[in-house]
Residue frames as qw, qx, qy, qz and C-alpha x, y, z in Angstrom:
[[0.393, 0.583, -0.060, 0.709, 11.24, -22.74, -0.54],
 [0.492, -0.608, -0.391, 0.485, 12.50, -20.87, 2.51],
 [0.195, -0.586, -0.008, 0.787, 12.31, -17.08, 2.51],
 [0.499, 0.797, 0.266, -0.213, 11.45, -14.67, -0.29],
 [0.226, -0.678, 0.455, 0.531, 15.02, -14.20, -1.56],
 [0.288, -0.077, 0.828, 0.475, 14.51, -16.59, -4.50],
 [0.399, 0.677, 0.583, -0.206, 11.10, -15.29, -5.61],
 [0.226, -0.097, 0.433, 0.867, 11.26, -13.82, -9.10],
 [0.324, 0.687, 0.490, -0.429, 8.65, -11.45, -10.52],
 [0.282, -0.241, 0.500, 0.783, 10.18, -10.94, -13.96],
 [0.027, 0.345, 0.728, 0.591, 6.91, -11.13, -15.88],
 [0.174, -0.756, -0.603, 0.185, 4.94, -8.80, -13.60],
 [0.186, 0.446, 0.070, 0.873, 4.31, -5.06, -13.92],
 [0.371, -0.601, -0.606, 0.365, 3.46, -2.98, -10.86],
 [0.002, 0.706, 0.016, 0.708, 2.43, 0.49, -9.77],
 [0.505, -0.417, -0.560, 0.508, 3.33, 1.55, -6.24],
 [0.041, -0.859, -0.180, -0.478, 1.80, 4.82, -5.08],
 [0.469, -0.862, 0.169, -0.093, 3.63, 6.98, -2.58],
 [0.946, 0.083, -0.031, 0.313, 6.83, 5.41, -3.90],
 [0.319, 0.788, -0.226, 0.475, 8.98, 8.47, -3.32],
 [0.049, -0.521, 0.623, -0.582, 9.55, 7.75, 0.36],
 [0.577, -0.253, 0.526, -0.572, 8.78, 5.53, 3.34],
 [0.681, 0.055, 0.715, -0.150, 6.88, 2.28, 2.92],
 [0.707, 0.663, 0.135, -0.206, 6.09, 2.98, -0.73],
 [0.260, 0.790, -0.551, -0.074, 9.73, 3.48, -1.64],
 [0.369, -0.391, 0.836, -0.104, 10.77, 0.32, 0.20],
 [0.726, 0.260, 0.610, -0.182, 8.12, -1.83, -1.51],
 [0.615, 0.763, -0.064, -0.189, 8.70, -0.39, -4.98],
 [0.128, 0.722, -0.680, -0.025, 12.44, -0.98, -4.70],
 [0.517, -0.216, 0.811, -0.168, 11.86, -4.45, -3.26],
 [0.778, 0.450, 0.387, -0.203, 9.57, -5.49, -6.11],
 [0.490, 0.808, -0.304, -0.121, 12.05, -4.14, -8.66],
 [0.134, -0.612, 0.778, -0.040, 14.94, -6.03, -7.08],
 [0.600, 0.026, 0.789, -0.126, 12.92, -9.22, -7.50],
 [0.291, 0.046, 0.756, 0.585, 12.59, -8.55, -11.22],
 [0.239, 0.737, 0.622, -0.111, 9.22, -6.81, -11.51],
 [0.222, 0.422, 0.243, 0.845, 8.74, -3.84, -13.80],
 [0.280, -0.630, -0.571, 0.446, 7.81, -1.09, -11.37],
 [0.090, 0.697, 0.198, 0.683, 6.30, 2.37, -11.78],
 [0.352, -0.297, -0.490, 0.740, 7.31, 4.58, -8.86],
 [0.062, -0.701, -0.437, -0.560, 4.30, 6.89, -8.56],
 [0.362, -0.459, -0.441, 0.681, 4.37, 9.92, -6.31],
 [0.120, 0.939, 0.317, -0.061, 2.87, 13.40, -6.22],
 [0.155, -0.869, 0.360, 0.302, 6.47, 14.63, -6.17],
 [0.871, 0.481, -0.095, 0.019, 8.06, 13.49, -9.43],
 [0.237, 0.738, -0.565, 0.281, 11.57, 14.42, -8.32],
 [0.513, -0.424, 0.654, -0.360, 11.23, 12.27, -5.22],
 [0.928, 0.187, 0.257, -0.197, 9.85, 9.38, -7.30],
 [0.691, 0.651, -0.296, 0.106, 12.75, 9.63, -9.73],
 [0.054, -0.674, 0.663, -0.322, 15.32, 9.59, -6.90],
 [0.728, -0.202, 0.577, -0.311, 13.73, 6.44, -5.47],
 [0.904, 0.402, 0.110, -0.093, 13.63, 4.75, -8.88],
 [0.414, 0.781, -0.451, 0.120, 17.20, 5.76, -9.68],
 [0.419, -0.586, 0.653, -0.233, 18.45, 3.83, -6.64],
 [0.729, -0.027, 0.683, -0.039, 17.55, 0.51, -8.30],
 [0.678, 0.694, -0.034, -0.240, 17.64, 1.39, -12.00],
 [0.567, 0.639, -0.518, 0.038, 20.14, -0.89, -13.72],
 [0.452, -0.520, 0.676, -0.262, 20.88, -2.93, -10.59],
 [0.162, 0.213, -0.947, -0.178, 21.76, -6.58, -11.14],
 [0.088, -0.286, -0.954, -0.007, 18.64, -8.77, -11.63],
 [0.178, 0.456, 0.425, -0.761, 16.34, -5.76, -11.14],
 [0.394, 0.601, 0.668, 0.194, 13.39, -5.12, -13.40],
 [0.213, 0.445, 0.253, 0.832, 12.72, -2.03, -15.47],
 [0.183, -0.625, -0.531, 0.542, 11.65, 1.01, -13.46],
 [0.154, 0.512, 0.282, 0.797, 10.09, 4.34, -14.31],
 [0.098, -0.312, -0.501, 0.801, 8.97, 7.34, -12.29],
 [0.058, -0.595, -0.626, -0.501, 5.48, 8.82, -12.56],
 [0.002, 0.057, 0.357, -0.932, 4.27, 12.11, -11.14],
 [0.335, -0.439, -0.648, -0.525, 0.57, 12.03, -10.29],
 [0.298, -0.172, 0.461, -0.818, -1.93, 13.32, -7.76],
 [0.119, -0.171, -0.974, -0.093, -4.08, 10.31, -6.88],
 [0.189, 0.497, 0.586, -0.611, -6.94, 12.54, -5.74],
 [0.378, 0.528, -0.212, -0.730, -7.39, 13.56, -9.39],
 [0.836, 0.255, 0.463, -0.147, -9.23, 11.08, -11.57],
 [0.629, 0.761, -0.153, -0.050, -7.50, 12.29, -14.74],
 [0.028, -0.729, 0.678, -0.088, -4.07, 11.79, -13.17],
 [0.633, -0.187, 0.732, -0.168, -4.91, 8.24, -12.11],
 [0.816, 0.486, 0.282, -0.135, -6.32, 7.32, -15.51],
 [0.461, 0.820, -0.340, 0.005, -3.30, 8.75, -17.32],
 [0.266, -0.620, 0.729, -0.113, -0.84, 7.04, -14.97],
 [0.750, 0.027, 0.651, -0.115, -2.39, 3.62, -15.53],
 [0.734, 0.664, 0.111, -0.085, -2.61, 4.17, -19.29],
 [0.258, 0.840, -0.477, 0.033, 1.02, 5.25, -19.52],
 [0.432, -0.464, 0.764, -0.114, 2.29, 2.38, -17.37],
 [0.820, 0.249, 0.502, -0.115, 0.36, -0.20, -19.40],
 [0.624, 0.775, -0.094, -0.022, 1.82, 1.29, -22.58],
 [0.037, 0.794, -0.599, 0.096, 5.36, 1.31, -21.18],
 [0.364, -0.360, 0.840, -0.176, 5.30, -2.15, -19.61],
 [0.372, 0.061, -0.806, -0.456, 2.86, -3.95, -21.90],
 [0.594, -0.443, -0.642, -0.195, 0.40, -4.60, -19.09],
 [0.215, -0.518, 0.443, -0.700, -0.31, -4.16, -15.39],
 [0.661, -0.158, -0.733, -0.030, -0.56, -6.86, -12.74],
 [0.523, -0.393, -0.557, 0.511, 0.04, -5.27, -9.34],
 [0.069, -0.748, -0.054, -0.657, -1.25, -2.14, -7.64],
 [0.508, -0.294, -0.572, 0.573, 0.07, -1.17, -4.22],
 [0.154, -0.834, -0.246, -0.470, -2.05, 1.57, -2.66],
 [0.652, -0.273, -0.381, 0.596, 0.42, 3.19, -0.28],
 [0.148, 0.401, 0.010, 0.904, 0.26, 6.96, -0.87],
 [0.414, -0.676, -0.602, 0.097, -1.13, 8.66, 2.22],
 [0.023, -0.655, 0.192, -0.730, -1.47, 11.80, 4.24],
 [0.517, -0.244, -0.724, 0.387, -1.04, 11.57, 7.99],
 [0.322, -0.829, -0.436, 0.137, -2.20, 13.47, 11.02],
 [0.471, -0.332, 0.036, 0.816, 0.85, 15.70, 10.79],
 [0.127, 0.329, 0.454, 0.818, -0.87, 17.51, 7.91],
 [0.344, -0.756, -0.481, -0.280, -3.84, 18.32, 10.14],
 [0.604, -0.597, -0.249, 0.466, -1.72, 19.22, 13.16],
 [0.451, -0.097, 0.152, 0.874, 0.30, 21.73, 11.18],
 [0.029, 0.641, 0.493, 0.588, -2.77, 23.69, 10.10],
 [0.029, 0.152, -0.317, 0.936, -3.34, 27.05, 11.80],
 [0.582, -0.235, -0.170, -0.760, -7.03, 26.14, 11.85],
 [0.751, -0.190, -0.632, 0.013, -6.55, 23.04, 14.02],
 [0.403, -0.725, 0.265, -0.492, -7.08, 23.67, 17.74],
 [0.490, -0.388, 0.764, -0.160, -6.44, 20.05, 18.74],
 [0.212, 0.167, -0.885, -0.379, -6.61, 16.56, 17.28],
 [0.353, 0.349, 0.762, -0.416, -10.06, 16.00, 18.73],
 [0.337, 0.367, 0.716, 0.489, -12.23, 15.61, 15.66],
 [0.053, 0.879, 0.470, 0.054, -14.44, 18.63, 16.35],
 [0.242, -0.885, 0.105, 0.383, -11.43, 20.92, 16.80],
 [0.585, -0.117, 0.550, 0.584, -9.54, 19.86, 13.67],
 [0.181, 0.464, -0.298, -0.814, -9.29, 21.87, 10.45],
 [0.760, 0.362, 0.455, -0.290, -12.10, 20.50, 8.23],
 [0.569, 0.739, -0.281, -0.228, -10.20, 21.28, 5.04],
 [0.094, 0.569, -0.816, 0.041, -7.12, 19.32, 6.08],
 [0.583, -0.032, 0.743, -0.328, -9.26, 16.54, 7.54],
 [0.770, 0.520, 0.198, -0.312, -10.97, 16.18, 4.16],
 [0.408, 0.728, -0.533, -0.142, -7.65, 16.15, 2.30],
 [0.247, -0.374, 0.884, -0.135, -6.47, 13.18, 4.34],
 [0.672, 0.254, 0.632, -0.290, -9.65, 11.23, 3.56],
 [0.630, 0.703, -0.075, -0.322, -9.49, 12.27, -0.09],
 [0.250, 0.647, -0.717, -0.073, -5.95, 10.90, -0.45],
 [0.201, -0.291, 0.909, -0.221, -6.13, 7.83, 1.78],
 [0.538, 0.298, 0.736, -0.282, -9.54, 6.60, 0.65],
 [0.597, 0.715, 0.171, -0.322, -10.76, 8.25, -2.54],
 [0.194, 0.744, -0.580, -0.267, -7.30, 8.24, -4.09],
 [0.302, -0.226, 0.926, 0.026, -6.94, 4.51, -3.50],
 [0.612, 0.470, 0.584, -0.251, -10.35, 3.91, -5.05],
 [0.465, 0.802, -0.134, -0.351, -9.43, 5.96, -8.12],
 [0.028, 0.579, -0.789, -0.202, -6.19, 4.06, -8.66],
 [0.403, 0.028, 0.911, -0.082, -7.94, 0.71, -8.23],
 [0.579, 0.606, 0.340, -0.426, -10.78, 1.82, -10.49],
 [0.497, 0.756, -0.319, -0.283, -8.40, 2.36, -13.42],
 [0.020, -0.545, 0.837, 0.040, -5.86, -0.36, -12.60],
 [0.622, -0.009, 0.730, -0.285, -8.27, -3.25, -12.19],
 [0.780, 0.520, 0.080, -0.339, -9.56, -3.65, -15.79],
 [0.488, 0.633, -0.596, -0.073, -6.11, -4.46, -17.28],
 [0.230, -0.340, 0.871, -0.271, -5.54, -6.95, -14.48],
 [0.722, 0.224, 0.519, -0.399, -8.86, -8.64, -15.16],
 [0.691, 0.632, -0.219, -0.275, -8.00, -8.69, -18.86],
 [0.248, 0.572, -0.778, 0.077, -4.75, -10.46, -17.99],
 [0.847, -0.217, -0.441, -0.203, -6.60, -12.96, -15.78],
 [0.740, -0.247, -0.388, 0.491, -4.18, -12.31, -12.90],
 [0.102, 0.696, -0.083, 0.705, -3.63, -9.40, -10.58],
 [0.522, -0.363, -0.566, 0.525, -2.97, -8.07, -7.11],
 [0.125, -0.785, -0.025, -0.606, -4.34, -5.08, -5.24],
 [0.607, -0.250, -0.544, 0.522, -2.57, -4.50, -1.95],
 [0.187, -0.852, -0.126, -0.473, -3.94, -1.78, 0.35],
 [0.437, 0.143, -0.570, 0.681, -1.58, -0.52, 3.03],
 [0.480, -0.729, -0.307, -0.381, -3.60, -0.06, 6.21],
 [0.012, 0.550, -0.578, 0.602, -2.72, -0.06, 9.92],
 [0.237, -0.068, -0.918, 0.310, -3.20, -1.95, 13.16],
 [0.364, -0.654, -0.623, -0.228, -6.52, -2.22, 14.97],
 [0.471, -0.571, -0.349, 0.574, -4.99, -0.43, 17.96],
 [0.221, -0.120, 0.183, 0.950, -3.99, 2.51, 15.77],
 [0.150, -0.437, -0.617, -0.637, -7.47, 2.68, 14.26],
 [0.476, -0.704, -0.520, -0.088, -8.93, 3.13, 17.74],
 [0.503, -0.142, -0.300, 0.798, -6.33, 5.48, 19.20],
 [0.065, -0.858, -0.393, 0.324, -7.66, 8.67, 20.75],
 [0.069, 0.880, -0.129, -0.453, -7.15, 11.88, 18.74],
 [0.422, -0.255, 0.723, 0.484, -5.98, 9.86, 15.76],
 [0.496, 0.645, 0.565, 0.137, -8.56, 10.83, 13.18],
 [0.800, 0.347, -0.008, -0.489, -8.76, 11.37, 10.30],
 [0.218, 0.493, -0.830, -0.146, -5.87, 8.96, 9.65],
 [0.275, -0.026, 0.926, -0.259, -7.46, 6.15, 11.64],
 [0.611, 0.463, 0.365, -0.528, -10.82, 6.72, 9.96],
 [0.514, 0.618, -0.434, -0.408, -9.22, 6.45, 6.53],
 [0.110, 0.351, -0.930, -0.016, -7.57, 3.15, 7.40],
 [0.466, 0.195, 0.755, -0.418, -10.82, 1.68, 8.77],
 [0.627, 0.580, 0.030, -0.519, -12.40, 2.60, 5.43],
 [0.425, 0.567, -0.658, -0.253, -9.65, 0.84, 3.48],
 [0.216, -0.138, 0.947, -0.195, -9.94, -2.29, 5.61],
 [0.589, 0.408, 0.532, -0.451, -13.62, -2.42, 4.65],
 [0.537, 0.669, -0.274, -0.434, -12.80, -1.69, 1.02],
 [0.049, 0.447, -0.885, -0.116, -10.32, -4.57, 0.99],
 [0.390, 0.129, 0.878, -0.244, -13.00, -7.06, 2.02],
 [0.569, 0.611, 0.310, -0.454, -15.61, -5.68, -0.40],
 [0.383, 0.694, -0.473, -0.385, -13.22, -5.43, -3.34],
 [0.144, -0.287, 0.946, 0.050, -12.02, -8.98, -2.74],
 [0.496, 0.347, 0.747, -0.274, -15.60, -10.18, -3.02],
 [0.500, 0.733, 0.009, -0.461, -16.25, -8.09, -6.14],
 [0.243, 0.659, -0.657, -0.273, -13.15, -9.61, -7.75],
 [0.653, -0.137, 0.731, -0.145, -14.06, -13.21, -6.98],
 [0.779, 0.367, 0.505, 0.053, -13.46, -15.42, -10.01],
 [0.417, 0.901, -0.086, -0.077, -11.42, -12.83, -11.95],
 [0.844, 0.182, -0.160, 0.478, -7.94, -14.02, -10.98],
 [0.148, 0.599, -0.233, 0.752, -7.34, -10.70, -9.22],
 [0.577, -0.483, -0.591, 0.290, -6.99, -10.65, -5.43],
 [0.060, -0.762, 0.086, -0.639, -7.19, -7.83, -2.90],
 [0.729, -0.378, -0.461, 0.337, -5.45, -7.93, 0.46],
 [0.197, -0.950, 0.100, -0.219, -4.32, -5.54, 3.18],
 [0.764, 0.106, -0.349, 0.532, -0.76, -5.25, 4.42],
 [0.322, -0.926, 0.022, -0.196, 0.32, -3.48, 7.61],
 [0.318, 0.605, -0.617, 0.391, 3.72, -2.91, 9.18],
 [0.756, -0.384, -0.526, 0.074, 2.47, -3.97, 12.62],
 [0.539, -0.590, -0.217, 0.560, 3.90, -1.03, 14.53],
 [0.080, 0.949, -0.020, -0.305, 5.14, 2.53, 14.17],
 [0.793, 0.272, 0.245, 0.487, 7.44, 3.05, 11.20],
 [0.305, -0.559, 0.116, 0.762, 10.06, 5.70, 10.55],
 [0.391, 0.556, 0.558, 0.475, 8.33, 7.62, 7.74],
 [0.215, 0.251, 0.034, 0.943, 8.28, 11.33, 6.83],
 [0.350, -0.530, -0.227, -0.738, 4.77, 12.03, 8.11],
 [0.610, -0.398, -0.620, 0.293, 5.26, 10.61, 11.59],
 [0.226, -0.926, -0.117, -0.278, 4.35, 13.34, 14.08],
 [0.265, 0.633, -0.517, 0.511, 7.32, 14.93, 15.93],
 [0.533, -0.482, 0.468, -0.515, 5.98, 13.99, 19.37],
 [0.984, 0.020, 0.073, -0.162, 5.43, 10.39, 18.26],
 [0.705, 0.520, -0.380, 0.297, 9.00, 10.28, 16.97],
 [0.064, -0.595, 0.568, -0.565, 10.20, 11.39, 20.41],
 [0.760, -0.287, 0.342, -0.473, 7.91, 9.00, 22.29],
 [0.982, 0.144, 0.099, -0.066, 8.97, 6.05, 20.13],
 [0.185, 0.810, -0.557, 0.008, 12.69, 6.76, 20.01],
 [0.132, -0.421, 0.895, -0.067, 14.56, 3.50, 19.56],
 [0.506, 0.176, 0.808, -0.245, 11.40, 1.53, 18.82],
 [0.562, 0.595, -0.067, -0.570, 10.55, 2.65, 15.30],
 [0.793, 0.131, 0.557, 0.208, 10.56, -0.01, 12.60],
 [0.087, -0.396, 0.500, 0.766, 12.19, 0.58, 9.25],
 [0.633, 0.385, -0.071, -0.668, 10.00, 0.69, 6.12],
 [0.372, 0.345, -0.826, -0.246, 11.59, -2.52, 4.83],
 [0.363, -0.051, 0.820, -0.439, 9.48, -4.47, 7.34],
 [0.699, 0.404, 0.343, -0.481, 6.77, -4.85, 4.69],
 [0.321, 0.578, -0.594, -0.459, 8.97, -5.85, 1.75],
 [0.066, -0.153, 0.984, 0.059, 9.08, -9.64, 2.25],
 [0.389, 0.413, 0.764, -0.305, 5.29, -10.11, 2.59],
 [0.419, 0.693, -0.033, -0.585, 4.78, -7.70, -0.32],
 [0.180, 0.460, -0.781, -0.383, 7.03, -9.77, -2.57],
 [0.181, 0.099, 0.975, -0.085, 5.16, -12.94, -1.56],
 [0.416, 0.577, 0.495, -0.500, 1.78, -11.31, -2.21],
 [0.366, 0.687, -0.290, -0.557, 3.02, -10.25, -5.66],
 [0.036, 0.344, -0.903, -0.254, 3.94, -13.82, -6.58],
 [0.652, -0.064, -0.594, -0.467, 2.00, -16.87, -7.72],
 [0.325, -0.019, -0.856, 0.400, 2.57, -18.34, -4.27],
 [0.186, 0.195, 0.511, -0.816, -0.29, -16.20, -2.94],
 [0.336, -0.112, -0.632, -0.689, -2.79, -17.31, -5.63],
 [0.499, -0.442, -0.712, -0.218, -6.28, -17.62, -4.18],
 [0.377, -0.418, -0.520, 0.642, -5.51, -15.64, -1.01],
 [0.004, 0.461, 0.270, 0.845, -7.86, -12.65, -0.90],
 [0.475, -0.698, -0.248, -0.476, -9.73, -10.45, 1.55],
 [0.799, -0.415, -0.282, 0.332, -7.05, -10.98, 4.20],
 [0.017, -0.953, 0.244, -0.182, -4.49, -8.83, 5.97],
 [0.872, 0.055, -0.262, 0.411, -0.82, -9.53, 6.60],
 [0.396, -0.914, 0.076, 0.051, 1.43, -8.08, 9.28],
 [0.547, 0.708, -0.389, 0.217, 4.97, -7.21, 8.24],
 [0.152, -0.658, 0.638, -0.370, 6.62, -7.54, 11.64],
 [0.817, -0.165, 0.477, -0.280, 5.20, -11.06, 12.02],
 [0.847, 0.496, -0.180, -0.059, 6.81, -12.26, 8.80],
 [0.590, -0.579, 0.532, 0.184, 9.80, -14.52, 9.43],
 [0.614, 0.656, -0.344, -0.272, 11.82, -14.88, 6.23],
 [0.045, -0.463, 0.884, -0.052, 13.78, -17.79, 7.71],
 [0.606, 0.123, 0.707, -0.343, 10.67, -19.99, 7.61],
 [0.266, 0.257, 0.812, 0.452, 9.25, -21.90, 4.65],
 [0.105, -0.127, -0.216, -0.962, 7.09, -19.44, 2.75],
 [0.489, -0.450, -0.619, -0.419, 3.78, -21.15, 3.46],
 [0.562, -0.485, -0.547, 0.387, 4.52, -21.11, 7.19],
 [0.252, -0.120, -0.101, 0.955, 5.77, -17.51, 7.12],
 [0.244, -0.284, -0.395, -0.839, 2.57, -16.41, 5.38],
 [0.559, -0.506, -0.643, -0.133, 0.37, -18.30, 7.84],
 [0.506, -0.408, -0.434, 0.624, 2.11, -16.72, 10.84],
 [0.139, -0.100, 0.037, 0.985, 1.89, -13.23, 9.34],
 [0.216, -0.439, -0.624, -0.609, -1.78, -13.48, 8.42],
 [0.025, 0.027, 0.536, -0.843, -3.87, -11.31, 10.70],
 [0.059, 0.566, 0.822, 0.016, -7.37, -11.66, 9.25],
 [0.031, 0.547, 0.281, 0.788, -9.58, -8.71, 8.25],
 [0.086, -0.026, 0.481, -0.872, -10.86, -6.22, 10.79],
 [0.633, 0.084, 0.023, -0.769, -14.35, -6.59, 9.36],
 [0.324, -0.031, 0.944, -0.049, -15.79, -10.08, 9.81],
 [0.313, -0.062, -0.626, -0.711, -18.03, -11.17, 6.89],
 [0.471, 0.108, 0.615, -0.624, -21.67, -11.73, 7.85],
 [0.395, 0.298, 0.855, 0.155, -24.23, -13.99, 6.15],
 [0.010, -0.189, -0.471, -0.861, -25.90, -12.58, 3.07],
 [0.357, -0.577, -0.567, -0.466, -29.13, -10.77, 3.87],
 [0.542, -0.630, -0.431, 0.351, -28.18, -9.79, 7.43],
 [0.135, 0.864, -0.015, 0.485, -27.37, -6.33, 8.71]]
């Protein structure tokens, strides 16, 4: 098979967090167009509903629903998973995409600069709470129904190694380093369950709402569109990716004109954290 256009996900149910805009919206709509039942989850229910409405009832699209939830709240995450399972009859895919960016720290009156010791501690903590703890909470509640089904996918949206090391880029970069590590650890924890865990990155700056104004100016004409991650996301959500876990895939390296196995191989970037032998430090 060449390209992802013929992949069907009709018997799969998914939750995509941060689905009201940006990468989350693109992936949620992409999964739905390939037949998956998709819950568009966002802290802003109106935004989630607008994103879901764009594909609701489209030809060959799966059922969609919008969910308002704050992923930093355990009760919200538990209720969201419970309601989605009840609505769709199960859950097979979790895409952890919801995030806060550095723009939220920069805009604080208590931030002197983006050097870590001059940033607003409260906003710094909110970024970590959303981008790390929120992803854990969603995975914590979403994983049991996947294990019960004997098949599942957790996809953590992270970022490039260069971005993780960029000066004055914390706490965003710190949160993404944490999720790269979580991806490797969770993949090992899930070994033998039929559930996989992988990371997916765009592979460059993307035109999303929380991109800083100066970055938008600096990158004028070079920003990627959120749809850059849709093709690898659809492949990861399919049976074609069975057994692939603890890896990362780069959206801009995916060539949908290639046979799928070759496209996946070329887009595979490997984890940031290299596994070490058991018992070593």
